[in-house]
C-alpha atoms as one frame of an Amber mdcrd trajectory, in Angstrom:
protein
 -30.241 -49.829 -44.761 -29.921 -52.220 -41.783 -31.048 -55.822 -42.328 -29.462
 -58.002 -39.661 -29.883 -57.712 -35.900 -26.304 -56.470 -35.575 -26.888 -53.805
 -38.220 -30.022 -52.634 -36.403 -28.068 -52.488 -33.129 -25.401 -50.341 -34.810
 -28.127 -48.174 -36.352 -29.782 -47.843 -32.931 -26.505 -46.737 -31.376 -25.815
 -44.188 -34.106 -29.333 -42.743 -33.880 -29.211 -42.575 -30.084 -25.880 -40.769
 -30.118 -27.091 -38.300 -32.726 -30.435 -37.581 -31.050 -29.160 -37.291 -27.466
 -26.737 -34.556 -28.531 -29.713 -32.215 -28.372 -30.941 -33.282 -24.906 -30.167
 -29.883 -23.402 -32.573 -28.097 -25.743 -35.926 -27.067 -24.238 -37.568 -28.529
 -27.367 -35.991 -31.964 -26.904 -38.766 -33.582 -24.779 -41.471 -32.596 -27.275
 -39.382 -33.853 -30.179 -38.788 -37.207 -28.472 -42.486 -37.587 -27.720 -43.445
 -36.863 -31.332 -40.719 -39.130 -32.674 -41.777 -42.067 -30.514 -45.401 -41.640
 -31.584 -44.505 -41.489 -35.266 -42.154 -44.447 -35.301 -44.658 -46.529 -33.308
 -47.567 -46.148 -35.739 -46.770 -49.310 -37.686 -46.018 -51.458 -34.627 -48.417
 -54.084 -33.299 -50.383 -53.495 -30.116 -48.331 -56.114 -28.272 -45.061 -54.425
 -29.255 -46.391 -51.022 -28.182 -47.474 -52.569 -24.870 -43.946 -53.945 -24.361
 -42.490 -50.485 -25.037 -45.043 -48.950 -22.670 -44.101 -51.353 -19.870 -40.418
 -50.519 -20.326 -41.179 -46.786 -20.259 -43.379 -47.211 -17.163 -40.503 -48.974
 -15.393 -38.133 -46.185 -16.412 -40.674 -43.614 -15.218 -40.918 -45.280 -11.792
 -37.143 -45.373 -11.464 -36.811 -41.697 -12.403 -39.527 -40.708  -9.905 -37.740
 -42.541  -7.093 -34.439 -40.870  -7.997 -36.036 -37.417  -8.129 -37.849 -37.929
  -4.815 -34.652 -39.140  -3.160 -32.740 -36.122  -4.472 -35.517 -33.795  -3.351
 -35.578 -35.388   0.116 -31.827 -34.858   0.503 -32.158 -31.202  -0.508 -35.139
 -30.705   1.784 -33.258 -31.994   4.835 -30.358 -29.615   4.330 -32.700 -26.666
   3.837 -34.552 -27.469   7.057 -31.271 -27.640   8.953 -30.081 -24.307   7.626
 -33.486 -22.764   8.244 -33.384 -23.898  11.871 -29.906 -22.473  12.260 -31.032
 -19.170  10.768 -34.026 -19.105  13.129 -31.729 -19.724  16.102 -29.510 -16.827
  15.003 -32.521 -14.551  14.671 -33.831 -15.566  18.111 -30.392 -14.989  19.646
 -30.172 -11.579  17.975 -33.631 -10.645  19.279 -32.720 -11.724  22.812 -29.496
  -9.722  22.710 -31.326  -6.700  21.318 -33.892  -6.840  24.135 -31.294  -6.905
  26.900 -30.204  -3.396  27.927 -26.662  -2.560  26.848 -25.380  -2.261  30.449
 -26.679  -5.769  31.211 -25.009  -7.138  28.111 -21.596  -6.071  29.387 -22.261
  -7.636  32.789 -23.368 -10.904  31.169 -20.125 -11.116  29.230
């Protein structure tokens, strides 16, 4: 049983390593939510507020990262969509030109 600050830090590290092994499971987020609620029951309101502020900061950071990643993906999709549209327009134009005219144009 940990007593000193150092022992609690070692305990924290061991628990974190053990718990995060299951991060890929679809049940992991629900388990973490339940665990945090249960282990917070005996904490004071001020300590819970401190934890909440840290989680809010983490939440904001994650949102920014996800939005940035989504923006990068969105730009590349728009570019490829435009290129596909140009190909389709070119194919339609070629299809509308009579075959004899196509040879003359080349």
